N, C-alpha and C positions, 0 to 999 in steps of 0.2 A: 459474770463478773466482769468488770473492766479494771485493768490494771495498767497504769501509764508508766514507763521507766525512762527517766531523764539518766542518760549515760553516754559514755565515750569508748570509741574501740581500743584506745590506748590506756584506759584505765583499770589498774588492776584490780582494785577493789569492786568494780562494775562486773566483772567477769565472776568474782567470787560470790557477789550478791545475787548475781543471775543463778548460779547454781544453788544457793541456799533457797531462792524463791522456787525453783523448780522442783526441789526435793520437797519443800512445804507443801505445794500443791498436791503432789502424789501422796504425802503423808496424812494430810488434812481430807483427802477424799476429794478434790475437786478437778481432777484430771479431764480436760474435755469440756468444762465449763468455765473457763478463763479465756478472756480476749485480751492480748498483751500488745501495746503499742509503744514503739521504742520512740523518745523524744531526744533530738540531738542537743548534745552539750559539749562544746569542745573545751577540754582542759588547758589546752596550749595552743590557742589559735596563732600565736606568734611563732611557732615552729617554721623553720625554713622548709619551703616545697622543694627545694633541690639541695642535693649534698647534705642532708640532715646527719647528725652525728649520730653515733651508736648512744644507746641510752646512758650508759656509765660516762661516757665522755661529755654528754649534755648535762648530767647532773653535776659532774665535777666542776663545770664551768659556771652553772646556775648557782651552786652553793658555795664556790671556792673551796673544794674540799678534796681530799685525797681519795685514790680509787679505793682503798680500803675503808674509807668512811663512807663512801656512798655503797659499797656493798654492804655494809653494816646497816644502812639505812632501808635496803630491800631485803634483809634477811627475815625480818619479822613478818613482810608480807608474804615471802614464799613459804613460810611455815604456815600462815594462815590458809593459803591456797592448797596447801596439802591435805588441810582438814576437809576440804570439799571434793578431794580427788583431783586437784590440778597441780601440775609440776611445771612451774614458770622456769622459764629459761632466759633470765636475765642478761646473760653474758652475750645473746645473740639478738637481743632486742635492739631497734632503732628507735630514736624519736622520730614521729611521723606527725605531719599534718592530716587532718581527718576530715577536712571539709568535702572532698570529693567521695570519699567513703559514705559520708553522712547523705549527699545529695543522692546517691546511687540507691541507698536504702529506701528513700522515700519513693524512688520508681519501684522498687521490688516490692515494696507493701502491697501495690495494687494486684500482684499475683499470688498473694499470701504466702509469699516466701520471705518476710522481713526476719521472721525468727531463725530460720536455717542460715540465712544470710549472715545475721549478726553472730551465731554461734562460729561458723565458717570464718570469719574475720578474727575474732576473739582468739580462736582458738590457733589460728594461724600466726597471729603477732605473738601471742603469750608463751605458745609452746614451740613454735616451730622458727621463730625468728623472721616471719614476713612482715614486708613493708606494705601497709594498709593505704600508704600514698602512692604507691606504685601502680599506675594504670594496668600495666600487663598482669599484675596479680590480681587485681580486682576484676579483670576480665576472665581470668582463669576460673575465679569463683562462680561468675556469672554463667559462664559455660558449664560448670558441674551442676549449676541449678537448672539446666536447660531453657535458658532465657535467650533471649536475641541479643548475641554479642556485639553485633554492628550498631545496633540502636542504642546498647550500654555505652559503646565507645562514643557516639555522638552526645550522650548526655555528660560524660565526663569531660569532653572538650568544650562543652557550653556552660551556660550558668544556669541549666534547668533546675528547677526544685529548690533554688536560691531562697525564694520567698517561704518555702516550707521551713526552711531552717531559721529564718527570722521570726516566724510564727512560734517555733519552739522556743527560740530565745525570750520572745515576749510572754510566752506562757510561764517560762522559767522565772521571769522577773515578777510577774505576778502572784506566784507563789512562793516567793522569796527563797528559791533553790540558789544556793551558792556552792555547792559543793555535789558531786555525784559519788555512789549512784543515789537516786532519789525515786522512791516508789510512791505512787498516788493510788490508793484502792477507792473505786467507785467515787472519785472525787470527794472523798470524805476522811479517810484516813491517810496518813504519810509515814513511810520509813525513811530515815536518813541514814546512808551507809550500809555496808553488809553485816547488818545485825544477826545474833545467834539465831538458828533456825526456828526455835520457840516463838521468837518474836513474830517472825513471817506467819507461822501456823495460828497464832492468836488474831493476827491483824486479817488473816484470810477468813476465819470464822466470823469476825466483826463486820466485815464487808460483805459476806454472803447473806447475814441478816437483812442488810440493805437491799442486796440484789434480790432477795426472796427465792435463794436456792438452797437446797440441801446437800450435803456431802454424800458421795455414794458409800455404800457399805463395804468396808474392807474386811475380808476374811482371813483368819488366822488358825493354824493348825491344820491337821490333816482329816478330821472327822471320824477316826477310827472308833474312838470311844464314844458311841451314840446309839439310840434306840429309833428304829421305825416301826411302822404297822406290824406285830407280829415276829419282829427281830430286834435283837440287841447285838450290836458287834462288840466285840473283845479284843 
């Protein structure tokens, strides 16, 4: 089953939606039967690439609001994140331009490490206050993935994979994607936003029918109260 995910590394609902999808895949019994492709969608392409402000500072300027007002804006998001086991650290978050991170993701994909790369960046950004526009941090992630740091540095310093980002933008326009996360299942079903888990489970089953796959049998209980040939367990 193929699932395409339009997302950005600094989108709080994208990380929540990612968690909901992962849990749904496990609950629905499709672990190991799903191919996920991440599609770049920059939610704030005008973010400064140098000296970017902290998230709260950026929000105060953008919305002409007080610190308390912007904290209230993020409170509900933080509570939603906790529901899927994520504890967002808005106090330490920085606004970040994500173009370099997305171009590097396209390179990482050829090594089948796009998923772990995405998880590392989202975890670093939302939970640890890392700057996903910082080349040094990006290279640290690449090193942890056991990939060529020197080659990655060359990609960061160039415009490599920019055409891939352009293609993702075109695909988003063709599908009418205007906000993220946006999930496309088998090029047939779509989910907009970090919907409740049951929405993902239902859509997975619908897409599985098109893909011609069946969920794995998930066992429950310990099997103590059962009978086999010539013996009943009590």
